MIRONU-184278 format. One line per 4 residues: their letters; for each residue y, z, x of N, C-alpha, C, CB. Coordinates in Angstrom, 3 decimals. Glycine has a CB too. Example, Ala and Ser with C-alpha at 12.3 -4.5 7.8 and 13.67 -1.06 7.14 Angstrom:
<pts>
AS> -5.690 7.800 13.190 -4.500 7.800 12.300 -3.300 7.800 13.200 -4.473 9.046 11.308; -2.250 7.080 12.850 -1.060 7.140 13.670 0.030 7.870 12.900 -0.598 5.725 14.084;
</pts>
This chain:
<pts>
MEKF> -70.735 113.898 -143.971 -69.315 113.280 -143.462 -68.851 113.906 -143.054 -68.425 112.791 -144.078; -68.925 114.050 -141.779 -67.650 114.250 -141.525 -67.096 115.285 -141.730 -67.048 113.570 -141.975; -65.238 115.664 -141.647 -63.862 115.933 -141.808 -63.150 117.061 -140.168 -63.827 116.858 -143.580; -62.134 116.504 -140.145 -61.826 117.171 -139.545 -59.392 117.490 -139.988 -62.683 116.448 -138.076;
LNVP> -60.086 119.329 -138.692 -58.128 119.342 -139.292 -57.208 118.384 -137.470 -57.193 122.268 -139.518; -56.453 117.929 -138.274 -56.096 117.413 -137.073 -54.127 117.992 -136.233 -56.300 115.603 -137.558; -54.873 119.315 -135.675 -53.813 120.334 -134.861 -53.119 120.065 -133.860 -54.308 121.345 -134.361; -51.399 120.683 -134.206 -51.213 120.568 -132.851 -50.876 121.243 -132.608 -50.741 119.898 -132.308;
VTNE> -51.297 120.946 -131.051 -50.805 122.822 -130.550 -49.521 122.137 -129.064 -53.044 124.308 -129.468; -49.086 123.911 -128.578 -48.080 123.621 -127.317 -48.438 122.811 -126.571 -47.784 124.595 -126.469; -48.213 122.164 -125.944 -48.139 121.777 -124.554 -49.397 120.889 -124.557 -48.137 123.056 -123.442; -49.467 119.844 -125.455 -51.553 119.377 -125.743 -50.712 118.889 -126.632 -53.352 120.596 -126.247;
QKQL> -51.958 118.001 -126.326 -51.398 116.758 -127.867 -52.453 117.570 -128.476 -51.679 114.467 -127.914; -52.528 116.582 -129.686 -53.761 117.497 -131.318 -54.284 116.992 -131.006 -53.864 117.568 -133.056; -55.125 118.499 -131.491 -56.498 118.550 -131.140 -57.339 118.034 -132.428 -56.891 120.060 -130.682; -58.545 117.812 -132.898 -59.624 117.601 -133.986 -60.665 119.187 -133.823 -60.660 115.861 -133.565;
VSVL> -60.643 119.561 -135.250 -61.336 121.106 -135.633 -62.593 120.667 -136.525 -60.148 122.301 -136.677; -63.497 120.992 -137.073 -64.091 120.341 -137.802 -64.136 121.285 -138.953 -65.241 119.840 -137.250; -64.263 121.716 -140.097 -63.375 121.321 -141.446 -65.176 121.464 -141.519 -62.024 119.566 -141.832; -66.809 121.028 -141.448 -68.041 120.408 -141.924 -68.478 122.154 -141.971 -69.006 119.025 -140.758;
DVKL> -69.332 123.189 -142.889 -69.775 123.864 -142.488 -69.350 125.387 -142.232 -70.001 123.258 -141.838; -67.959 125.329 -142.622 -67.341 126.153 -142.968 -67.421 127.419 -143.345 -67.022 125.784 -143.454; -67.921 128.234 -143.648 -68.378 129.623 -143.994 -67.160 130.640 -144.632 -68.986 130.279 -142.589; -66.127 131.389 -143.727 -65.532 131.945 -143.588 -64.651 131.119 -142.922 -65.953 132.866 -143.296;
VEQA> -63.191 131.552 -143.692 -61.548 131.583 -142.609 -61.490 133.098 -143.078 -59.682 130.295 -143.189; -60.215 133.008 -142.502 -59.914 135.197 -141.647 -58.889 134.902 -140.784 -61.545 136.240 -140.269; -57.895 135.876 -141.289 -57.006 136.033 -140.339 -57.289 137.353 -139.562 -55.689 135.967 -140.929; -58.091 136.653 -138.367 -58.635 138.184 -137.325 -58.007 139.239 -137.034 -58.901 138.009 -135.997;
STTT> -56.560 138.900 -136.469 -55.149 139.632 -135.969 -54.482 138.889 -136.755 -54.591 139.609 -134.365; -53.217 139.237 -136.243 -51.739 139.443 -136.656 -51.169 137.451 -135.836 -50.828 141.480 -135.550; -52.098 137.050 -134.753 -51.590 136.198 -134.073 -52.315 135.483 -133.969 -51.141 136.419 -133.172; -53.834 134.991 -134.229 -55.186 134.206 -134.546 -56.478 133.882 -136.262 -55.982 135.050 -133.461;
VTLA> -55.902 133.147 -136.106 -57.212 132.705 -136.969 -58.270 132.313 -136.952 -57.183 132.120 -137.496; -59.716 132.563 -137.533 -61.091 132.220 -136.936 -61.790 132.049 -138.119 -61.789 133.307 -135.955; -62.466 130.461 -137.896 -63.405 130.021 -138.652 -64.678 130.022 -138.006 -63.085 128.856 -139.103; -65.430 130.092 -139.688 -66.949 131.608 -138.716 -67.970 129.895 -139.750 -67.317 134.889 -140.024;
YGSG> -69.010 129.173 -138.818 -69.300 128.101 -139.573 -70.831 128.627 -139.416 -68.771 126.508 -139.042; -71.348 127.870 -140.443 -72.783 128.275 -140.920 -73.963 128.316 -139.136 -73.392 126.663 -142.399; -73.574 127.655 -138.689 -73.751 127.712 -136.944 -73.841 129.004 -136.435 -72.507 127.084 -136.097; -73.169 129.978 -136.124 -72.780 131.000 -136.072 -71.647 131.050 -134.955 -73.835 131.771 -135.982;
KVTT> -71.550 130.080 -135.165 -70.364 129.665 -133.704 -68.140 130.029 -134.396 -70.751 126.860 -133.289; -68.091 129.917 -133.712 -66.884 130.367 -134.338 -65.431 129.628 -133.762 -66.865 131.959 -134.105; -64.548 129.218 -134.584 -63.305 128.051 -133.615 -62.565 129.607 -133.936 -62.337 125.898 -134.520; -61.563 130.184 -132.859 -60.419 131.197 -132.936 -58.958 129.564 -132.809 -60.561 132.806 -131.098;
ITYT> -58.017 129.771 -133.594 -56.559 129.310 -133.519 -55.785 130.481 -133.325 -56.046 128.547 -134.785; -54.875 130.471 -132.009 -53.972 131.483 -131.670 -52.849 130.953 -132.164 -53.879 131.863 -130.268; -51.652 131.268 -133.213 -50.203 130.462 -133.685 -49.348 131.690 -132.290 -49.524 130.753 -136.146; -47.616 131.583 -131.506 -47.047 131.978 -131.414 -46.320 133.240 -131.781 -46.965 131.360 -131.415;
NALG> -46.411 133.324 -132.721 -45.597 134.579 -133.826 -46.589 135.682 -134.167 -45.059 133.895 -135.519; -46.168 136.887 -134.026 -47.429 137.326 -134.557 -46.767 138.599 -136.319 -48.448 138.387 -132.801; -47.261 137.757 -137.465 -48.123 138.627 -138.903 -47.833 140.376 -138.016 -50.685 137.972 -139.175; -46.721 140.356 -139.648 -46.945 141.852 -139.479 -48.258 141.758 -140.430 -45.543 143.005 -140.027;
AGVE> -48.567 143.585 -140.664 -49.684 144.243 -140.562 -50.547 143.361 -142.143 -49.298 146.173 -140.555; -51.897 142.754 -141.917 -52.509 142.760 -143.782 -51.869 141.537 -144.401 -51.871 144.342 -144.941; -50.246 141.267 -143.616 -50.421 139.753 -144.364 -50.731 138.446 -143.280 -48.827 139.354 -145.235; -51.516 137.304 -144.166 -52.438 136.286 -144.212 -51.365 135.217 -144.344 -53.591 136.385 -145.377;
TYRD> -50.618 135.002 -143.875 -49.946 133.659 -143.839 -50.723 132.139 -143.227 -48.698 133.973 -142.946; -51.240 132.447 -142.035 -51.975 131.290 -141.542 -53.303 131.528 -142.149 -52.017 131.145 -139.935; -54.084 132.342 -142.743 -55.279 132.065 -143.130 -55.363 131.084 -144.248 -55.872 133.198 -143.416; -54.235 131.782 -145.033 -53.691 130.376 -146.432 -53.249 129.611 -145.912 -52.571 130.516 -147.626;
EVQD> -52.966 129.598 -144.919 -52.953 127.814 -144.730 -53.644 126.550 -144.081 -52.038 127.566 -144.246; -54.652 127.438 -143.247 -55.350 126.754 -142.768 -56.383 126.765 -143.750 -55.577 127.047 -141.549; -56.469 127.590 -144.483 -57.950 127.372 -145.740 -57.232 126.439 -147.022 -58.660 129.386 -146.657; -56.109 126.281 -147.093 -55.728 125.186 -148.207 -55.141 123.885 -147.674 -54.645 125.767 -149.214;
AIVE> -55.203 123.634 -146.114 -55.645 122.499 -145.783 -57.130 122.586 -145.815 -55.097 122.103 -144.573; -57.961 123.072 -145.212 -59.352 122.548 -145.125 -59.372 121.851 -146.430 -60.566 123.685 -144.930; -58.985 122.543 -148.136 -59.215 122.598 -149.555 -58.581 121.459 -149.585 -58.747 123.774 -150.477; -57.951 120.521 -148.641 -56.800 119.396 -149.303 -58.063 118.091 -148.367 -54.346 119.604 -148.480;
ALAT> -58.329 118.596 -146.821 -59.328 117.101 -145.766 -60.430 117.290 -146.876 -60.150 117.474 -143.496; -60.940 118.455 -147.773 -61.722 118.154 -148.409 -62.157 117.371 -149.397 -61.813 118.696 -148.517; -60.830 117.256 -149.848 -60.982 116.443 -151.497 -60.686 114.676 -151.031 -59.310 117.180 -152.983; -60.565 114.614 -149.301 -59.467 113.447 -149.328 -60.925 112.165 -148.951 -57.778 113.695 -147.735;
GWTN> -60.732 110.990 -149.564 -62.040 109.866 -149.177 -62.186 109.735 -147.894 -61.893 108.354 -149.656; -64.027 109.526 -148.637 -64.277 109.874 -147.343 -63.950 108.735 -145.800 -65.768 110.216 -147.541; -63.054 107.551 -146.054 -62.445 106.568 -144.987 -61.696 108.344 -144.167 -60.930 104.875 -145.882; -60.777 109.353 -144.877 -60.127 109.850 -144.648 -60.817 110.886 -143.596 -59.551 110.063 -145.679;
VAFD> -61.253 110.549 -142.277 -61.835 112.007 -141.069 -60.812 113.077 -141.018 -62.009 111.518 -139.178; -59.632 112.852 -140.534 -58.646 113.760 -140.329 -57.972 113.230 -140.784 -58.274 114.221 -139.306; -57.476 115.145 -141.217 -56.193 115.508 -142.240 -55.444 116.159 -141.179 -56.483 116.602 -143.722; -53.901 116.198 -141.250 -52.727 116.606 -140.734 -52.413 117.758 -140.932 -51.837 115.986 -141.047;
YLPS> -53.390 118.637 -140.180 -52.867 120.410 -140.150 -51.679 120.660 -140.027 -53.334 121.298 -139.049; -50.561 121.254 -140.817 -48.825 121.916 -139.914 -48.795 122.940 -140.073 -47.256 121.562 -140.340; -49.191 123.872 -139.096 -49.150 125.052 -139.783 -47.458 125.668 -139.455 -50.513 126.075 -139.201; -47.010 126.941 -140.158 -45.830 127.374 -140.168 -44.919 127.290 -138.761 -46.006 128.638 -140.648;
DAVT> -45.929 128.229 -138.197 -44.996 128.749 -136.531 -47.060 127.418 -135.733 -44.884 132.203 -135.919; -45.834 127.542 -134.347 -46.870 126.640 -133.241 -47.720 127.930 -133.242 -46.168 125.978 -131.387; -48.681 126.827 -132.913 -49.947 127.211 -132.081 -50.588 125.741 -130.735 -51.334 127.542 -133.563; -50.445 127.538 -130.038 -50.973 127.887 -128.682 -52.090 128.006 -128.245 -50.665 128.769 -128.339;
GIAI> -53.202 127.967 -128.625 -54.844 127.526 -128.329 -55.304 127.417 -129.117 -55.750 128.167 -127.720; -56.716 127.023 -128.863 -57.798 126.798 -129.984 -59.185 127.278 -129.009 -57.847 124.891 -130.664; -59.453 128.084 -129.039 -61.322 127.614 -128.602 -61.962 128.299 -129.690 -62.162 128.324 -126.845; -63.037 127.457 -128.857 -64.416 127.512 -130.118 -65.564 128.757 -129.327 -65.519 125.391 -130.298;
A> -66.574 129.302 -129.778 -67.478 130.220 -128.782 -68.334 130.530 -129.505 -66.963 131.450 -128.120;
</pts>
């Protein structure tokens, strides 16, 4: 069963980010969160404002949203993620 976070991105429409097979959610920098997948791919979510060193607010928000998304019924494929700061971009590598 596929699940996605529905993420609002500045100057773009909402983008879907897969939460299937996520193995690690990490605050990679003061402005980015990475989602590492079992396949080896990595999704990077970039935020507008930098957090202080050691602060992992964005990671906690994404991780909580993933848990909530996976807890929804199978017919709810996309879960709205409402970040506390604007998301400026999403990249997959």
